[in-house]
C-alpha positions, 0 to 999 in steps of 0.5 A: 665060044672061046677056046682060051683056057682061063686059069687062076694064074693065067698066061700073064703069070706064066709069061712073067715067070718065063721071062724071069728065067731068061725065056721071054715069050708071049703065051697063047692059051688053047685049052690045055695047050700053052703056045709059046711065041718066041724070038730066035734067041729063046728058041735057041735056048729051048734047044737045051733038053733041061730048059725044055723040061723045066719049061714044061714043068712050069707050064704044068704048074700053071694048068697046061698039059702041053707046050708048043713053041712058035717062032715069032715072025719079026719080018726080017728076011 
């Protein structure tokens, strides 16, 4: 049984809209949770409270109730 949420606009639409706002990310859908997998620059942009609020509002428009952010492991250490 899949836990991925299927919405009419789907994660790819949310990914596109986030990228248009300068927040490139991969969106993993888990029921009502959108997990944004981002690079360091996007993580830093999300430190701004207004950017976080608008990102959550956009995710809600796409059927999600919550957003989590995960830093992509680029392998650089």
